[in-house]
C-alpha atoms as a printed R data frame, in Angstrom:
    type eleno elety resid chain resno       x       y       z
1   ATOM     1    CA   MET     A     1 184.348 126.518 142.841
2   ATOM     2    CA   THR     A     2 184.228 129.950 141.189
3   ATOM     3    CA   LEU     A     3 186.095 129.963 137.886
4   ATOM     4    CA   LYS     A     4 186.716 133.176 135.973
5   ATOM     5    CA   ARG     A     5 188.819 131.784 133.138
6   ATOM     6    CA   LYS     A     6 189.911 128.439 131.786
7   ATOM     7    CA   ILE     A     7 193.225 128.394 130.033
8   ATOM     8    CA   ILE     A     8 194.976 125.459 128.430
9   ATOM     9    CA   PHE     A     9 198.554 126.467 127.943
10  ATOM    10    CA   ALA     A    10 201.441 124.146 127.736
11  ATOM    11    CA   PHE     A    11 203.088 125.705 130.699
12  ATOM    12    CA   LEU     A    12 203.415 129.083 132.080
13  ATOM    13    CA   THR     A    13 206.248 130.412 130.189
14  ATOM    14    CA   ILE     A    14 204.992 131.256 126.782
15  ATOM    15    CA   LEU     A    15 204.031 134.700 127.840
16  ATOM    16    CA   LEU     A    16 206.513 135.242 130.535
17  ATOM    17    CA   VAL     A    17 209.620 134.548 128.634
18  ATOM    18    CA   GLY     A    18 207.673 136.106 126.339
19  ATOM    19    CA   GLY     A    19 205.363 133.808 127.846
20  ATOM    20    CA   SER     A    20 204.417 130.596 129.323
21  ATOM    21    CA   PHE     A    21 203.882 127.190 128.086
22  ATOM    22    CA   TYR     A    22 200.406 127.313 129.388
23  ATOM    23    CA   GLY     A    23 199.319 123.925 130.528
24  ATOM    24    CA   GLY     A    24 195.640 123.279 130.964
25  ATOM    25    CA   PHE     A    25 194.830 126.175 133.165
26  ATOM    26    CA   TYR     A    26 191.875 127.382 135.156
27  ATOM    27    CA   LEU     A    27 192.294 131.047 136.078
28  ATOM    28    CA   GLY     A    28 189.977 131.477 139.020
29  ATOM    29    CA   LYS     A    29 189.887 132.890 142.516
30  ATOM    30    CA   ARG     A    30 189.240 130.742 145.548
31  ATOM    31    CA   GLN     A    31 189.886 131.455 149.180
32  ATOM    32    CA   CYS     A    32 192.312 129.213 151.015
33  ATOM    33    CA   LYS     A    33 190.771 127.178 153.840
34  ATOM    34    CA   ILE     A    34 193.456 126.196 156.327
35  ATOM    35    CA   CYS     A    35 192.857 122.668 157.515
36  ATOM    36    CA   PRO     A    36 196.250 121.131 158.401
37  ATOM    37    CA   PRO     A    37 196.212 117.330 158.374
38  ATOM    38    CA   GLN     A    38 196.477 115.887 161.859
39  ATOM    39    CA   GLU     A    39 199.268 113.485 160.881
40  ATOM    40    CA   ILE     A    40 201.683 116.286 159.872
41  ATOM    41    CA   ASP     A    41 203.925 117.577 162.651
42  ATOM    42    CA   PHE     A    42 204.652 121.208 161.788
43  ATOM    43    CA   SER     A    43 206.769 121.609 164.886
44  ATOM    44    CA   LEU     A    44 209.746 120.455 162.811
45  ATOM    45    CA   PHE     A    45 209.353 123.471 160.562
46  ATOM    46    CA   TRP     A    46 209.201 125.847 163.495
47  ATOM    47    CA   GLU     A    47 212.156 124.153 165.166
48  ATOM    48    CA   ALA     A    48 214.217 124.706 162.001
49  ATOM    49    CA   TYR     A    49 212.974 128.296 161.742
50  ATOM    50    CA   HIS     A    50 214.016 129.123 165.309
51  ATOM    51    CA   LYS     A    51 217.417 127.472 164.806
52  ATOM    52    CA   LEU     A    52 218.006 129.772 161.839
53  ATOM    53    CA   GLN     A    53 216.931 132.768 163.886
54  ATOM    54    CA   GLU     A    54 219.272 131.709 166.664
55  ATOM    55    CA   LYS     A    55 222.392 130.611 164.813
56  ATOM    56    CA   PHE     A    56 222.527 132.108 161.295
57  ATOM    57    CA   VAL     A    57 225.493 134.462 161.142
58  ATOM    58    CA   ASP     A    58 223.950 137.284 159.056
59  ATOM    59    CA   LYS     A    59 220.732 138.335 160.807
60  ATOM    60    CA   SER     A    60 220.032 141.006 158.168
61  ATOM    61    CA   LYS     A    61 219.355 138.265 155.616
62  ATOM    62    CA   ILE     A    62 216.592 136.658 157.659
63  ATOM    63    CA   ASP     A    63 213.275 137.727 156.151
64  ATOM    64    CA   PRO     A    64 210.403 135.773 157.761
65  ATOM    65    CA   GLN     A    65 208.103 136.367 154.778
66  ATOM    66    CA   GLN     A    66 210.674 135.075 152.304
67  ATOM    67    CA   ILE     A    67 211.268 132.030 154.520
68  ATOM    68    CA   ILE     A    68 207.554 131.232 154.372
69  ATOM    69    CA   TYR     A    69 207.466 131.748 150.601
70  ATOM    70    CA   GLY     A    70 210.524 129.525 150.244
71  ATOM    71    CA   ALA     A    71 208.883 126.806 152.317
72  ATOM    72    CA   ILE     A    72 205.724 126.881 150.194
73  ATOM    73    CA   SER     A    73 207.787 126.825 147.016
74  ATOM    74    CA   GLY     A    74 209.734 123.835 148.325
75  ATOM    75    CA   MET     A    75 206.475 122.085 149.154
76  ATOM    76    CA   THR     A    76 205.241 122.439 145.567
77  ATOM    77    CA   ARG     A    77 208.595 121.298 144.168
78  ATOM    78    CA   SER     A    78 208.419 118.122 146.253
79  ATOM    79    CA   LEU     A    79 205.475 117.026 144.078
80  ATOM    80    CA   LYS     A    80 207.849 116.849 141.075
81  ATOM    81    CA   ASP     A    81 205.204 118.325 138.776
82  ATOM    82    CA   PRO     A    82 206.673 121.157 136.678
83  ATOM    83    CA   TYR     A    83 203.227 122.693 136.239
84  ATOM    84    CA   THR     A    84 202.394 122.982 139.948
85  ATOM    85    CA   VAL     A    85 204.126 126.124 141.206
86  ATOM    86    CA   PHE     A    86 203.923 128.853 143.827
87  ATOM    87    CA   PHE     A    87 203.803 132.550 142.892
88  ATOM    88    CA   THR     A    88 204.593 135.438 145.208
89  ATOM    89    CA   PRO     A    89 202.173 138.394 144.944
90  ATOM    90    CA   GLN     A    90 204.487 140.064 142.434
91  ATOM    91    CA   GLU     A    91 204.806 136.896 140.350
92  ATOM    92    CA   THR     A    92 201.040 136.401 140.475
93  ATOM    93    CA   LYS     A    93 200.442 139.890 139.120
94  ATOM    94    CA   ARG     A    94 202.971 139.313 136.356
95  ATOM    95    CA   PHE     A    95 201.403 135.995 135.412
96  ATOM    96    CA   GLU     A    96 197.938 137.545 135.146
97  ATOM    97    CA   GLU     A    97 199.371 140.276 132.916
98  ATOM    98    CA   ASP     A    98 201.264 137.737 130.812
99  ATOM    99    CA   VAL     A    99 198.208 135.697 129.875
100 ATOM   100    CA   GLN     A   100 196.590 138.801 128.413
101 ATOM   101    CA   GLY     A   101 198.999 138.470 125.479
102 ATOM   102    CA   VAL     A   102 201.272 141.542 125.621
103 ATOM   103    CA   PHE     A   103 204.554 141.416 127.539
104 ATOM   104    CA   GLU     A   104 208.288 142.001 127.354
105 ATOM   105    CA   GLY     A   105 210.649 139.117 126.734
106 ATOM   106    CA   ILE     A   106 211.975 137.050 123.842
107 ATOM   107    CA   GLY     A   107 208.745 135.308 122.855
108 ATOM   108    CA   ILE     A   108 209.074 131.585 123.450
109 ATOM   109    CA   GLU     A   109 207.145 128.943 125.285
110 ATOM   110    CA   ILE     A   110 209.342 126.640 127.328
111 ATOM   111    CA   GLY     A   111 208.640 123.403 129.136
112 ATOM   112    CA   VAL     A   112 210.312 120.343 130.607
113 ATOM   113    CA   LYS     A   113 210.337 117.109 128.662
114 ATOM   114    CA   ASN     A   114 212.385 114.073 129.669
115 ATOM   115    CA   ASP     A   115 213.832 116.184 132.508
116 ATOM   116    CA   GLN     A   116 215.265 118.688 130.031
117 ATOM   117    CA   LEU     A   117 214.266 122.324 129.611
118 ATOM   118    CA   GLN     A   118 213.353 122.923 125.995
119 ATOM   119    CA   VAL     A   119 211.657 125.277 123.593
120 ATOM   120    CA   ILE     A   120 208.050 124.348 122.984
121 ATOM   121    CA   ALA     A   121 207.632 126.950 120.268
122 ATOM   122    CA   PRO     A   122 208.898 130.409 119.339
123 ATOM   123    CA   LEU     A   123 206.074 132.923 119.010
124 ATOM   124    CA   GLU     A   124 205.373 134.427 115.624
125 ATOM   125    CA   ASP     A   125 207.505 137.451 114.718
126 ATOM   126    CA   SER     A   126 209.233 137.330 118.129
127 ATOM   127    CA   PRO     A   127 212.926 137.945 118.896
128 ATOM   128    CA   ALA     A   128 213.253 134.217 119.613
129 ATOM   129    CA   LYS     A   129 211.932 133.244 116.201
130 ATOM   130    CA   LYS     A   130 214.022 135.856 114.435
131 ATOM   131    CA   ALA     A   131 217.091 134.483 116.246
132 ATOM   132    CA   GLY     A   132 216.372 131.047 114.796
133 ATOM   133    CA   LEU     A   133 215.033 129.148 117.799
134 ATOM   134    CA   ARG     A   134 212.807 126.191 116.938
135 ATOM   135    CA   ALA     A   135 210.406 123.829 118.650
136 ATOM   136    CA   GLY     A   136 212.336 121.044 120.353
137 ATOM   137    CA   ASP     A   137 215.528 123.027 120.955
138 ATOM   138    CA   LYS     A   138 217.088 122.053 124.281
139 ATOM   139    CA   ILE     A   139 218.115 124.953 126.541
140 ATOM   140    CA   LEU     A   140 221.307 123.940 128.349
141 ATOM   141    CA   LYS     A   141 222.284 127.301 129.842
142 ATOM   142    CA   ILE     A   142 220.681 130.686 130.409
143 ATOM   143    CA   ASN     A   143 223.487 133.227 130.445
144 ATOM   144    CA   ASP     A   144 226.011 131.401 132.682
145 ATOM   145    CA   THR     A   145 223.493 129.290 134.606
146 ATOM   146    CA   PHE     A   146 222.998 125.616 133.756
147 ATOM   147    CA   THR     A   147 219.305 124.724 133.493
148 ATOM   148    CA   GLN     A   148 219.399 121.140 134.760
149 ATOM   149    CA   GLU     A   149 218.507 122.032 138.344
150 ATOM   150    CA   LEU     A   150 216.269 125.008 137.584
151 ATOM   151    CA   THR     A   151 212.508 124.965 137.977
152 ATOM   152    CA   LEU     A   152 210.474 126.327 135.093
153 ATOM   153    CA   GLU     A   153 209.758 129.479 137.055
154 ATOM   154    CA   GLU     A   154 213.449 130.030 137.776
155 ATOM   155    CA   ALA     A   155 214.241 129.564 134.098
156 ATOM   156    CA   VAL     A   156 211.502 131.990 133.142
157 ATOM   157    CA   ASN     A   157 212.791 134.603 135.561
158 ATOM   158    CA   LEU     A   158 216.263 134.342 134.032
159 ATOM   159    CA   ILE     A   159 215.081 134.528 130.416
160 ATOM   160    CA   ARG     A   160 212.507 137.285 130.603
161 ATOM   161    CA   GLY     A   161 213.413 140.918 131.110
162 ATOM   162    CA   PRO     A   162 212.833 144.465 129.929
163 ATOM   163    CA   LYS     A   163 212.866 145.534 126.303
164 ATOM   164    CA   GLY     A   164 216.334 146.233 124.920
165 ATOM   165    CA   THR     A   165 218.253 143.924 127.266
166 ATOM   166    CA   GLU     A   166 220.068 140.802 126.109
167 ATOM   167    CA   VAL     A   167 219.909 137.171 127.191
168 ATOM   168    CA   ARG     A   168 222.272 134.381 126.112
169 ATOM   169    CA   LEU     A   169 220.861 130.883 125.586
170 ATOM   170    CA   THR     A   170 223.057 127.844 125.044
171 ATOM   171    CA   ILE     A   171 221.041 125.634 122.703
172 ATOM   172    CA   PHE     A   172 221.420 122.062 121.502
173 ATOM   173    CA   ARG     A   173 219.367 120.852 118.560
174 ATOM   174    CA   GLU     A   174 218.912 117.366 117.166
175 ATOM   175    CA   GLY     A   175 221.414 116.954 114.349
176 ATOM   176    CA   TRP     A   176 223.940 119.408 115.783
177 ATOM   177    CA   LYS     A   177 227.368 118.128 116.793
178 ATOM   178    CA   GLU     A   178 227.702 120.585 119.667
179 ATOM   179    CA   PRO     A   179 225.677 123.277 121.456
180 ATOM   180    CA   LYS     A   180 225.581 126.870 120.246
181 ATOM   181    CA   GLU     A   181 225.174 130.101 122.182
182 ATOM   182    CA   ILE     A   182 222.452 132.368 120.807
183 ATOM   183    CA   LYS     A   183 222.174 135.996 121.903
184 ATOM   184    CA   ILE     A   184 218.671 137.487 121.866
185 ATOM   185    CA   VAL     A   185 217.577 141.054 122.602
186 ATOM   186    CA   ARG     A   186 214.283 141.248 124.491
187 ATOM   187    CA   ASP     A   187 211.377 143.255 123.107
188 ATOM   188    CA   VAL     A   188 207.657 143.894 123.584
189 ATOM   189    CA   ILE     A   189 205.830 140.766 122.453
190 ATOM   190    CA   LYS     A   190 202.429 140.950 120.807
191 ATOM   191    CA   VAL     A   191 201.010 137.622 119.790
192 ATOM   192    CA   PRO     A   192 198.764 137.467 116.703
193 ATOM   193    CA   SER     A   193 195.828 135.063 116.628
194 ATOM   194    CA   PHE     A   194 195.231 134.201 112.956
195 ATOM   195    CA   ASP     A   195 196.612 134.314 109.454
196 ATOM   196    CA   LEU     A   196 194.279 133.714 106.510
197 ATOM   197    CA   LYS     A   197 195.366 133.179 102.907
198 ATOM   198    CA   PHE     A   198 193.539 132.042  99.782
199 ATOM   199    CA   LEU     A   199 195.960 129.693  98.062
200 ATOM   200    CA   ASP     A   200 194.011 128.731  94.943
201 ATOM   201    CA   PRO     A   201 190.387 128.813  93.735
202 ATOM   202    CA   ASP     A   202 189.406 126.023  96.148
203 ATOM   203    CA   VAL     A   203 191.781 126.099  99.160
204 ATOM   204    CA   VAL     A   204 191.996 128.326 102.217
205 ATOM   205    CA   TYR     A   205 195.077 128.376 104.446
206 ATOM   206    CA   LEU     A   206 194.186 129.183 108.072
207 ATOM   207    CA   LYS     A   207 196.952 129.563 110.650
208 ATOM   208    CA   ILE     A   208 195.993 129.769 114.344
209 ATOM   209    CA   TYR     A   209 198.914 131.079 116.396
210 ATOM   210    CA   GLN     A   210 197.220 130.838 119.784
211 ATOM   211    CA   PHE     A   211 193.794 130.770 121.449
212 ATOM   212    CA   SER     A   212 193.436 134.173 123.096
213 ATOM   213    CA   GLY     A   213 190.488 135.613 124.974
214 ATOM   214    CA   ASN     A   214 189.273 137.469 121.883
215 ATOM   215    CA   SER     A   215 189.853 134.595 119.428
216 ATOM   216    CA   PRO     A   216 186.155 133.555 119.299
217 ATOM   217    CA   THR     A   217 185.102 137.081 118.332
218 ATOM   218    CA   ASN     A   218 187.884 137.469 115.769
219 ATOM   219    CA   PHE     A   219 187.211 134.018 114.324
220 ATOM   220    CA   LYS     A   220 183.697 135.060 113.322
221 ATOM   221    CA   GLU     A   221 185.231 137.517 110.859
222 ATOM   222    CA   ILE     A   222 187.701 134.880 109.646
223 ATOM   223    CA   ALA     A   223 184.937 132.311 109.158
224 ATOM   224    CA   GLN     A   224 182.787 134.775 107.259
225 ATOM   225    CA   LYS     A   225 185.651 135.490 104.858
226 ATOM   226    CA   ILE     A   226 186.060 131.760 104.269
227 ATOM   227    CA   ILE     A   227 182.325 131.306 103.639
228 ATOM   228    CA   ASN     A   228 182.159 134.313 101.319
229 ATOM   229    CA   SER     A   229 185.126 133.036  99.302
230 ATOM   230    CA   SER     A   230 183.110 130.003  98.121
231 ATOM   231    CA   ARG     A   231 186.175 127.821  98.740
232 ATOM   232    CA   LYS     A   232 185.435 124.449 100.330
233 ATOM   233    CA   LYS     A   233 188.833 123.139 101.445
234 ATOM   234    CA   ILE     A   234 190.914 124.296 104.412
235 ATOM   235    CA   VAL     A   235 194.470 123.717 105.597
236 ATOM   236    CA   LEU     A   236 194.299 124.304 109.368
237 ATOM   237    CA   ASP     A   237 197.837 125.083 110.548
238 ATOM   238    CA   LEU     A   238 198.338 124.498 114.291
239 ATOM   239    CA   ARG     A   239 202.126 124.266 114.170
240 ATOM   240    CA   ASP     A   240 203.934 126.111 116.982
241 ATOM   241    CA   ASN     A   241 200.597 126.873 118.642
242 ATOM   242    CA   PRO     A   242 201.110 126.557 122.428
243 ATOM   243    CA   GLY     A   243 197.430 126.667 123.320
244 ATOM   244    CA   GLY     A   244 195.595 129.407 125.163
245 ATOM   245    CA   PHE     A   245 192.099 129.826 126.503
246 ATOM   246    CA   LEU     A   246 190.228 126.540 126.614
247 ATOM   247    CA   ASP     A   247 186.876 128.177 125.963
248 ATOM   248    CA   ALA     A   248 188.307 129.748 122.797
249 ATOM   249    CA   ALA     A   249 189.412 126.359 121.477
250 ATOM   250    CA   ILE     A   250 186.001 124.837 122.251
251 ATOM   251    CA   ASP     A   251 184.260 127.777 120.591
252 ATOM   252    CA   ILE     A   252 186.323 127.442 117.404
253 ATOM   253    CA   ALA     A   253 185.788 123.677 117.401
254 ATOM   254    CA   GLY     A   254 182.055 124.435 117.258
255 ATOM   255    CA   TRP     A   255 182.455 125.893 113.765
256 ATOM   256    CA   PHE     A   256 183.828 122.553 112.485
257 ATOM   257    CA   LEU     A   257 181.895 120.011 114.611
258 ATOM   258    CA   GLN     A   258 178.239 119.239 115.087
259 ATOM   259    CA   LYS     A   259 176.603 120.698 118.177
260 ATOM   260    CA   GLY     A   260 177.025 118.269 121.058
261 ATOM   261    CA   ASP     A   261 180.125 116.535 119.665
262 ATOM   262    CA   PRO     A   262 182.708 115.944 122.429
263 ATOM   263    CA   VAL     A   263 185.779 118.194 122.267
264 ATOM   264    CA   LEU     A   264 187.736 116.841 125.244
265 ATOM   265    CA   ILE     A   265 187.320 114.881 128.459
266 ATOM   266    CA   GLU     A   266 188.743 116.039 131.787
267 ATOM   267    CA   GLU     A   267 189.560 113.398 134.386
268 ATOM   268    CA   PHE     A   268 189.994 114.507 138.006
269 ATOM   269    CA   ALA     A   269 191.837 112.961 140.943
270 ATOM   270    CA   ASP     A   270 188.692 111.260 142.239
271 ATOM   271    CA   GLY     A   271 188.128 109.576 138.878
272 ATOM   272    CA   LYS     A   272 185.208 111.787 137.910
273 ATOM   273    CA   GLU     A   273 185.073 113.029 134.350
274 ATOM   274    CA   GLU     A   274 183.714 116.136 132.686
275 ATOM   275    CA   ILE     A   275 183.006 116.168 128.959
276 ATOM   276    CA   HIS     A   276 183.314 119.478 127.133
277 ATOM   277    CA   ARG     A   277 181.093 119.553 124.038
278 ATOM   278    CA   ALA     A   278 180.897 121.706 120.927
279 ATOM   279    CA   ASN     A   279 178.187 124.321 121.068
280 ATOM   280    CA   GLY     A   280 178.706 126.248 117.855
281 ATOM   281    CA   ASN     A   281 176.948 126.804 114.550
282 ATOM   282    CA   SER     A   282 178.768 124.078 112.554
283 ATOM   283    CA   LEU     A   283 178.975 126.372 109.513
284 ATOM   284    CA   LEU     A   284 182.373 124.961 108.485
285 ATOM   285    CA   SER     A   285 181.570 121.328 109.282
286 ATOM   286    CA   ASP     A   286 181.140 120.297 105.620
287 ATOM   287    CA   TYR     A   287 184.496 121.737 104.533
288 ATOM   288    CA   LYS     A   288 187.308 119.353 103.562
289 ATOM   289    CA   LEU     A   289 190.043 119.771 106.144
290 ATOM   290    CA   VAL     A   290 193.675 118.780 106.728
291 ATOM   291    CA   ILE     A   291 195.506 119.750 109.934
292 ATOM   292    CA   LEU     A   292 199.211 120.554 110.324
293 ATOM   293    CA   ILE     A   293 200.977 119.914 113.670
294 ATOM   294    CA   ASN     A   294 204.560 119.781 114.948
295 ATOM   295    CA   LYS     A   295 206.563 119.599 118.179
296 ATOM   296    CA   GLY     A   296 205.315 123.048 119.150
297 ATOM   297    CA   THR     A   297 201.619 122.113 118.924
298 ATOM   298    CA   ALA     A   298 200.403 121.879 122.497
299 ATOM   299    CA   SER     A   299 197.477 121.913 124.903
300 ATOM   300    CA   ALA     A   300 194.451 123.700 123.429
301 ATOM   301    CA   ALA     A   301 195.899 123.235 119.927
302 ATOM   302    CA   GLU     A   302 196.232 119.501 120.592
303 ATOM   303    CA   ILE     A   303 192.667 119.503 121.910
304 ATOM   304    CA   LEU     A   304 191.304 121.023 118.698
305 ATOM   305    CA   ALA     A   305 193.316 118.688 116.459
306 ATOM   306    CA   GLY     A   306 192.350 115.636 118.503
307 ATOM   307    CA   ALA     A   307 188.670 116.589 118.547
308 ATOM   308    CA   LEU     A   308 188.519 117.062 114.773
309 ATOM   309    CA   ARG     A   309 190.270 113.765 114.106
310 ATOM   310    CA   ASP     A   310 188.218 111.761 116.618
311 ATOM   311    CA   ASN     A   311 184.877 113.183 115.498
312 ATOM   312    CA   LYS     A   312 185.395 113.689 111.757
313 ATOM   313    CA   GLY     A   313 188.369 111.536 110.811
314 ATOM   314    CA   THR     A   314 190.310 114.668 109.816
315 ATOM   315    CA   ILE     A   315 193.792 113.817 108.514
316 ATOM   316    CA   ILE     A   316 196.712 115.219 110.525
317 ATOM   317    CA   VAL     A   317 200.043 115.870 108.784
318 ATOM   318    CA   GLY     A   318 203.430 116.786 110.246
319 ATOM   319    CA   GLU     A   319 205.281 115.707 113.371
320 ATOM   320    CA   LYS     A   320 204.238 114.400 116.763
321 ATOM   321    CA   SER     A   321 202.874 117.159 118.998
322 ATOM   322    CA   PHE     A   322 204.319 118.179 122.355
323 ATOM   323    CA   GLY     A   323 201.956 116.306 124.663
324 ATOM   324    CA   LYS     A   324 200.543 118.694 127.266
325 ATOM   325    CA   GLY     A   325 197.561 116.953 128.770
326 ATOM   326    CA   SER     A   326 197.101 118.321 132.277
327 ATOM   327    CA   VAL     A   327 194.924 121.107 133.627
328 ATOM   328    CA   GLN     A   328 195.984 123.738 136.151
329 ATOM   329    CA   GLU     A   329 193.960 125.995 138.436
330 ATOM   330    CA   LEU     A   330 195.222 129.292 139.821
331 ATOM   331    CA   THR     A   331 194.244 129.509 143.498
332 ATOM   332    CA   PHE     A   332 194.775 132.779 145.337
333 ATOM   333    CA   LEU     A   333 196.111 132.849 148.895
334 ATOM   334    CA   LYS     A   334 195.229 135.510 151.444
335 ATOM   335    CA   ASP     A   335 198.090 137.903 150.579
336 ATOM   336    CA   GLN     A   336 197.458 137.593 146.807
337 ATOM   337    CA   SER     A   337 200.243 135.100 146.375
338 ATOM   338    CA   SER     A   338 198.950 132.039 144.545
339 ATOM   339    CA   LEU     A   339 199.360 128.387 143.723
340 ATOM   340    CA   LYS     A   340 199.031 127.075 140.181
341 ATOM   341    CA   ILE     A   341 197.956 123.499 140.841
342 ATOM   342    CA   THR     A   342 197.515 120.569 138.475
343 ATOM   343    CA   ILE     A   343 193.960 119.432 139.175
344 ATOM   344    CA   ALA     A   344 193.120 117.171 136.244
345 ATOM   345    CA   LYS     A   345 194.315 115.461 133.114
346 ATOM   346    CA   TRP     A   346 192.516 115.682 129.833
347 ATOM   347    CA   LYS     A   347 192.081 113.269 126.970
348 ATOM   348    CA   THR     A   348 190.684 113.261 123.473
349 ATOM   349    CA   PRO     A   349 187.033 112.357 122.749
350 ATOM   350    CA   LYS     A   350 188.091 108.750 122.114
351 ATOM   351    CA   GLY     A   351 189.846 108.585 125.491
352 ATOM   352    CA   LYS     A   352 193.494 109.064 124.539
353 ATOM   353    CA   PHE     A   353 195.613 110.749 127.223
354 ATOM   354    CA   LEU     A   354 198.050 113.210 125.669
355 ATOM   355    CA   GLU     A   355 200.292 113.993 128.658
356 ATOM   356    CA   GLU     A   356 203.858 113.203 127.491
357 ATOM   357    CA   ASN     A   357 202.434 111.180 124.574
358 ATOM   358    CA   GLY     A   358 201.245 113.890 122.220
359 ATOM   359    CA   LEU     A   359 199.296 113.408 119.011
360 ATOM   360    CA   ALA     A   360 200.929 111.288 116.343
361 ATOM   361    CA   PRO     A   361 200.191 112.540 112.804
362 ATOM   362    CA   ASP     A   362 198.407 110.274 110.358
363 ATOM   363    CA   ILE     A   363 201.071 111.167 107.809
364 ATOM   364    CA   GLU     A   364 204.498 112.051 109.183
365 ATOM   365    CA   VAL     A   365 206.432 114.708 107.311
366 ATOM   366    CA   LYS     A   366 209.539 116.170 108.964
367 ATOM   367    CA   MET     A   367 211.165 119.511 108.287
368 ATOM   368    CA   THR     A   368 214.897 119.256 107.583
369 ATOM   369    CA   GLU     A   369 217.566 121.882 108.162
370 ATOM   370    CA   GLU     A   370 217.684 122.372 104.402
371 ATOM   371    CA   ASP     A   371 213.918 122.937 104.327
372 ATOM   372    CA   PHE     A   372 214.234 125.717 106.895
373 ATOM   373    CA   ASP     A   373 217.229 127.258 105.154
374 ATOM   374    CA   GLN     A   374 215.510 127.216 101.747
375 ATOM   375    CA   ASN     A   375 212.110 128.317 103.111
376 ATOM   376    CA   ARG     A   376 210.505 125.103 101.889
377 ATOM   377    CA   ASP     A   377 207.424 123.675 103.553
378 ATOM   378    CA   PRO     A   378 206.973 119.982 102.685
379 ATOM   379    CA   GLN     A   379 204.323 119.637 105.404
380 ATOM   380    CA   LEU     A   380 202.104 122.233 103.758
381 ATOM   381    CA   GLU     A   381 202.822 120.709 100.359
382 ATOM   382    CA   LYS     A   382 201.631 117.302 101.609
383 ATOM   383    CA   ALA     A   383 198.468 118.846 103.073
384 ATOM   384    CA   LEU     A   384 197.676 120.484  99.730
385 ATOM   385    CA   GLU     A   385 198.338 117.205  97.921
386 ATOM   386    CA   ILE     A   386 195.881 115.403 100.205
387 ATOM   387    CA   LEU     A   387 193.241 118.112  99.810
388 ATOM   388    CA   SER     A   388 193.521 117.911  96.028
389 ATOM   389    CA   SER     A   389 192.355 114.284  96.217
390 ATOM   390    CA   LEU     A   390 189.426 114.951  98.577
């Protein structure tokens, strides 16, 4: 297996809608070997195809290539896994561009939880965040289309679009009496990686928005600033972080863990496991640390939080994370269409599966509507309170 990139996104809509809730994701290129199982009778497909050719009233609408693409798409849908999807060549190209981190859309990650399309997290400084969308918001309609029967890809295609155009989302949020329609104008989305602030003489606030391909390089500069500051306590904010490149998360974990500490465990269909271990310099391993998570913390962000808690006993504050614990691989077909296939599930170093379960915080602190309206952050306040006693 030749693997060019490993990505752990919550799904594939963070960067397409502005994105893609990137689930665990291997971005690699493998050739398709056609070995049809002997027990499958494909004559039924061809019988149906010829009946359409023979009887369908509007011959101009019969496109053999689109029929094949539709059949493959239907095959992936039959697995009832929202993260296993088929991409046409055009969709494949768009997906590869999306995961580079610059795109046009509204800037949210979306996913399916409990059979309901919902916002995983709005991206920082995006049109979605400016419009007031929050992690956990349920998306009932996109323009005039109900989302209940849509696949994630279909929802993404409806939400994303060129800069300057508008999309209408009908949203329901816990605590609301009825849904609300929110109009959002699409824009070019550029996702930042970090935010660093020095809060007092002893505390550093470090926000990681995502794990991009250049995060390891950029983090070296961030880490050096922390070391030079002489501060010894860190609030690591992973709220609304949808994940990103797996290697980036492992690399950053290596600053906080000892070399060789397990970061995550992948479990494949045949029961085999692969342990990913920290291989960094451990220069921040002696720092006192508290982690912030919420409903929008997913995939690679959950991996980092879980690894730090399992290895170091790091306290996690906030709300239960999203729970994206599967790994996808992008496999290219002969015409440059592709399949994004769930190939494994991952778990924390202590063996906890996160798919659907998420990480539960050690100390739960919820954000209320009043907190948002008044720009209060009780989760950060609790983290600072804990650090003051460490």
